[in-house]
C-alpha positions as CSV (number, residue, x, y, z in Angstrom):
1,M,0.0,0.0,0.0
2,S,1.3,3.4,-0.9
3,N,2.2,6.0,1.7
4,Y,-0.8,8.2,0.5
5,K,-3.3,5.3,0.8
6,E,-2.1,4.5,4.3
7,N,-2.2,8.2,5.4
8,R,-5.5,8.7,3.8
9,S,-7.0,5.8,5.6
10,R,-5.6,6.9,8.9
11,V,-6.9,10.5,8.5
12,F,-10.4,9.2,7.7
13,E,-10.3,6.9,10.7
14,I,-9.2,9.8,12.9
15,C,-12.2,11.9,11.6
16,G,-14.6,9.0,12.0
17,I,-15.0,8.3,8.3
18,D,-15.0,4.8,6.9
19,P,-11.9,4.7,4.6
20,K,-13.9,2.8,2.1
21,D,-16.7,5.4,1.9
22,R,-16.5,6.7,-1.7
23,K,-18.4,9.9,-0.8
24,Y,-15.2,11.3,0.5
25,N,-11.6,11.9,-0.7
26,C,-8.7,13.8,0.6
27,H,-7.7,17.4,-0.2
28,H,-4.0,18.3,-0.1
29,E,-3.8,21.6,1.8
30,Q,-0.5,22.3,0.1
31,F,-1.0,21.0,-3.5
32,R,1.2,18.2,-4.6
33,S,1.9,20.2,-7.7
34,E,3.3,22.9,-5.5
35,G,5.5,20.6,-3.5
36,G,2.9,19.3,-1.0
37,S,3.4,15.9,0.6
38,D,1.1,13.0,1.2
39,D,1.8,13.3,5.0
40,K,-1.2,13.1,7.3
41,S,-0.7,16.7,8.3
42,N,-1.3,17.8,4.7
43,L,-4.4,15.7,4.1
44,F,-8.0,16.9,4.8
45,P,-11.0,14.7,4.2
46,M,-13.8,16.3,2.1
47,E,-17.0,15.1,0.4
48,V,-16.2,14.6,-3.3
49,G,-18.6,17.3,-4.5
50,E,-17.2,19.9,-2.1
51,H,-13.6,18.9,-3.0
52,K,-14.4,19.4,-6.7
53,Q,-16.0,22.8,-6.0
54,L,-13.1,23.9,-3.9
55,H,-10.6,23.1,-6.7
56,K,-12.9,24.8,-9.3
57,T,-13.1,27.9,-7.2
58,I,-9.3,27.9,-6.6
59,S,-8.7,27.4,-10.3
60,E,-11.0,30.4,-11.2
61,Q,-9.4,32.6,-8.6
62,E,-5.8,31.7,-9.5
63,G,-6.4,31.7,-13.2
64,Y,-5.6,28.0,-13.8
65,P,-7.3,26.5,-16.8
66,D,-10.2,24.1,-16.2
67,P,-8.9,20.7,-17.1
68,N,-12.3,19.6,-18.4
69,G,-12.9,22.8,-20.4
70,G,-16.1,23.4,-18.4
71,K,-17.5,20.0,-19.4
72,M,-18.5,17.1,-17.2
73,S,-16.1,14.1,-17.2
74,R,-17.3,10.8,-18.6
75,K,-17.7,9.5,-15.0
76,E,-19.9,12.6,-14.2
77,Q,-22.0,12.1,-17.3
78,R,-22.6,8.4,-16.4
79,K,-23.7,9.4,-12.9
80,A,-26.0,12.1,-14.3
81,R,-27.6,9.6,-16.6
82,K,-28.2,7.2,-13.8
83,R,-29.8,9.9,-11.7
84,R,-32.1,10.9,-14.5
85,K,-33.2,7.2,-15.0
86,K,-34.0,6.9,-11.3
87,R,-36.3,9.9,-11.5
88,R,-38.4,8.4,-14.2
């Protein structure tokens, strides 16, 4: 198991979150792209949607390009289709 996975699991456990709960992932307080580490002290658990919104807001404020060009990823498109089917 990688150092990130071990630390992620431990951070989740400390926060009372099941490490297998796919509704959550970890935010790096100091981005890895900016030299941030996978240490527990740099990981913060967030709900997936909130995490995505945080990165979108940061990208807009910092002037980073949107990696999806404002479009939903294929995974997001599949989830949206499933939600629409359930509503019918």
